[in-house]
C-alpha positions as YAML, in Angstrom:
chain: A
units: angstrom
residues:
- id: 1
  name: MET
  ca: [87.53, 169.33, 6.15]
- id: 2
  name: LYS
  ca: [90.10, 168.08, 3.42]
- id: 3
  name: ILE
  ca: [91.37, 164.66, 2.83]
- id: 4
  name: SER
  ca: [94.94, 165.48, 4.17]
- id: 5
  name: GLU
  ca: [93.10, 166.75, 7.60]
- id: 6
  name: VAL
  ca: [91.08, 163.82, 7.58]
- id: 7
  name: ILE
  ca: [94.01, 161.42, 7.12]
- id: 8
  name: LYS
  ca: [96.12, 163.25, 10.17]
- id: 9
  name: GLU
  ca: [92.83, 162.71, 12.20]
- id: 10
  name: LEU
  ca: [92.55, 159.01, 11.27]
- id: 11
  name: GLU
  ca: [96.34, 158.53, 12.03]
- id: 12
  name: LYS
  ca: [96.28, 159.91, 15.49]
- id: 13
  name: ILE
  ca: [92.95, 157.28, 16.26]
- id: 14
  name: LEU
  ca: [95.00, 154.70, 14.81]
- id: 15
  name: ALA
  ca: [97.99, 155.18, 17.02]
- id: 16
  name: THR
  ca: [95.85, 155.70, 20.16]
- id: 17
  name: GLU
  ca: [93.05, 153.07, 19.52]
- id: 18
  name: GLY
  ca: [94.46, 150.77, 16.86]
- id: 19
  name: ASP
  ca: [92.98, 149.78, 13.72]
- id: 20
  name: LEU
  ca: [89.28, 150.21, 14.08]
- id: 21
  name: ARG
  ca: [86.65, 149.92, 11.78]
- id: 22
  name: VAL
  ca: [85.14, 152.68, 9.97]
- id: 23
  name: THR
  ca: [81.24, 153.15, 9.95]
- id: 24
  name: VAL
  ca: [78.30, 155.29, 9.56]
- id: 25
  name: TYR
  ca: [75.27, 155.12, 11.75]
- id: 26
  name: ASP
  ca: [72.10, 154.97, 10.22]
- id: 27
  name: GLU
  ca: [69.97, 157.42, 12.26]
- id: 28
  name: TYR
  ca: [67.06, 157.28, 9.53]
- id: 29
  name: THR
  ca: [66.39, 153.78, 10.39]
- id: 30
  name: ALA
  ca: [67.18, 154.30, 13.69]
- id: 31
  name: ALA
  ca: [64.37, 157.13, 13.91]
- id: 32
  name: GLU
  ca: [61.75, 154.98, 11.87]
- id: 33
  name: GLY
  ca: [61.48, 152.66, 14.66]
- id: 34
  name: TRP
  ca: [61.65, 149.39, 12.66]
- id: 35
  name: ASP
  ca: [62.72, 147.29, 15.79]
- id: 36
  name: TYR
  ca: [66.37, 146.98, 14.34]
- id: 37
  name: LYS
  ca: [68.91, 146.14, 17.16]
- id: 38
  name: ASN
  ca: [71.23, 149.36, 17.89]
- id: 39
  name: GLU
  ca: [74.26, 147.38, 17.06]
- id: 40
  name: ASP
  ca: [72.65, 146.56, 13.36]
- id: 41
  name: LEU
  ca: [72.52, 150.11, 12.77]
- id: 42
  name: TRP
  ca: [76.35, 150.69, 12.41]
- id: 43
  name: LEU
  ca: [77.09, 150.26, 8.62]
- id: 44
  name: ASP
  ca: [80.29, 149.46, 6.89]
- id: 45
  name: THR
  ca: [81.39, 152.48, 4.74]
- id: 46
  name: SER
  ca: [83.95, 153.25, 2.17]
- id: 47
  name: PRO
  ca: [84.80, 156.71, 0.44]
- id: 48
  name: CYS
  ca: [83.88, 157.76, -3.19]
- id: 49
  name: VAL
  ca: [83.84, 160.65, -5.04]
- id: 50
  name: ALA
  ca: [80.58, 162.58, -5.73]
- id: 51
  name: THR
  ca: [79.68, 165.93, -6.81]
- id: 52
  name: VAL
  ca: [77.49, 168.50, -5.19]
- id: 53
  name: TYR
  ca: [74.84, 170.22, -7.20]
- id: 54
  name: ASP
  ca: [72.82, 173.42, -6.44]
- id: 55
  name: ASP
  ca: [69.18, 173.70, -6.88]
- id: 56
  name: ASN
  ca: [69.15, 174.26, -10.44]
- id: 57
  name: ASP
  ca: [71.47, 171.28, -11.28]
- id: 58
  name: LYS
  ca: [74.82, 173.09, -11.47]
- id: 59
  name: ALA
  ca: [77.89, 171.33, -10.18]
- id: 60
  name: ILE
  ca: [79.14, 173.15, -7.33]
- id: 61
  name: GLU
  ca: [82.23, 171.02, -6.19]
- id: 62
  name: LYS
  ca: [83.74, 167.59, -6.12]
- id: 63
  name: VAL
  ca: [83.51, 166.08, -2.53]
- id: 64
  name: VAL
  ca: [84.51, 162.62, -0.89]
- id: 65
  name: GLN
  ca: [81.26, 160.98, 0.54]
- id: 66
  name: PHE
  ca: [81.18, 158.41, 3.13]
...
């Protein structure tokens, strides 16, 4: 998915649902069974630019990572 496609989808959600918080769910911590409350596993996020590397440490592409 490209940035422009993400923006379109987010604009649809904004129009129908309002200005919601953007989060990621910490599935790893949830699976480890550390007795966290489910609502505490929804973490705030922000986009940043990252580089994807292959197994030989060769840069493949730049991506937006949340």
